[in-house]
N, C-alpha and C positions, 0 to 999 in steps of 0.2 A: 760587284762593284761597290756595294754599300759597305762591305767589310774594309775594303782598301781605303775608302774615303774616311771611315772612322779611325783607321790606323794613322792616316796622315794628320787628322785633327789631334789625336793623342800625342803624336810626335811633335806637332807644332806647339801644343800646350806645354809639353815637357820642356821643349827648347826655351819657350818664353819664361817658364818658371825658373829654369837654370840661369838664364840671363838676368832675371829679376834678383835672384839670390846673389849672384856674383856682384851685381851693382850695389846691393845692400851691404855686402861684406867690404867692398871697396870704400863705400861711404863711411862705414864704421872705422876702418883703418885710417882714413883721412882725418876723421874727427877725433881720433885717438880714443874711440869708445869700443873698439873691437875686443871681445872676450873670447879667448880660445876655449871651445867647449870642453877640452880635456883638462883645463885648469881647475874646473869645479868638481873634478872626480876624486876629491879627497873626502874622507869620512868626517862627519861633524865632530866625532870624538877626537880624531887626530888634529883637525883644524883648531878646535877649542884648546887643546893642549899647547899647540904651537903659539896661538894667539896669546894665551895667558903667559907663556914663557917670554915672549918678545915685547909685550905691551908694557910700557913704563907706567906704573901706578903705585899708589901708596900701599903699604903692606896690608892694611885693613881692607882696602878695596880688592886687592889681589886675593886675599883669603875669602872674602865674601863672594866674589865672582867665581872662584874655584869651587866653592861649596854649591853655589847655584847650578853651575854646569854639572858637577858630579852627581848631585842629588835630584835635580829637578829638570834638567834638559837632556842629558846624555841617556838616561834610561829610556826615553821615548824617541829621541832623534839621533842618537849616537851612531847607529848603523847606516843611516842614510848618508849620501854624499851631500856636500853643501849645495850643489846645484839641484838636488832633488827636493829640497825643502821648499814647500809652498806656503802661501798665506793660509791656506786651509789647514796645513799641519800646525802652524803657529796658533791659529784659533782653536784647534782641538787641544793644544797644550794649555791654553788659557782655561778652557772648559774643564780640563782634568784638574788643574790647580784649584779652581773654584770648588769642584766636587770634593777635593781633598781638604777643603776648609780654609784655604789661604785667603787672607784678607786682601782687599783691593790694593792697599799700599804695598803689600808683600808681592802681589802679582806684578805691580808696576816696577818694583825693584828688579824682579827677575826679567821682565820685559826689557828694561834698560840694558842689562848685561847681555842678553841675547841679541838685541839690536846692535849693540856695540861690536859684537863679534861679526855679525853679518855685514855691517857697514865697513868693517876692515876688509872683508872679502871683496866687497864692491870696489873699494879704493884700490885694492891690489889686483883688480881685474881677474878675480877668480869666478865671480858671478856678475850678471848684468844688474840685478835689482835686489834690494834687501826685502826678503819676505816678511819681516817683522813690520816694516813700514807699510807694506801692502795689506797686512792683516787688519781687520777691524779691532780697534782697541777695546779691551774689556770694559764693560760698564762699571762706573764707580758708584758705589752706594753713598747716598747722602743721608747721613744720620741726623735726626733731629736732636738738638741739645736741650735737655731739661735744665733751664736756668736755675731752678730751685736746688739742683744738685751741685752747682758750682760753689766753690768755697767763697766765703765773704772776704772783704778787704782785710779784716782783722786776722782771719785764719791764714791768709797769704802772707801777711806781715810777720806773723809768728813763725811760719815755716821759713821765711827768708832769714829771720834772726837766728833760728835754730841751725840752719845750714852753715852759717859762719860768714865772715866778711869776704872771704875769697870768692865764694859762689853766690853770695847774696844778690849781686846785680842781675844774675841770670833769672832769679825769681821775679 
């Protein structure tokens, strides 16, 4: 009898889990937040190519994002599907970039491009959440400035004069 009672409990638990899952899916559909699990089964490599081809951006930004994807993202994440990429994967990517000697502002530029691609996937209901936003941001190094190494006012004025009138206001 003990075995039969255990089987009834498992069946009851399974039935409750199925009802809970169905309720959750119906709520997602009603709230327009449902994401079809098969929608995220596109490789990061393919999604990046499509995203770059479709996203309207300045030529310089497009070239920069393309280079970031090609050289710094796709070698590590390109074979995964976009739904497989986790915050841990992104944090490992940050750590790799640091080990390779990338400066904090460079890592941040790469992070912005990567987050843009995953935000696009979220907006287009390919994935539920952006793993870049879930990942812990890389620490930024605060470098002390030696004020004795800064140029003097006279040196800055001479530089501005040498640059010429068109760019002088920038200095």
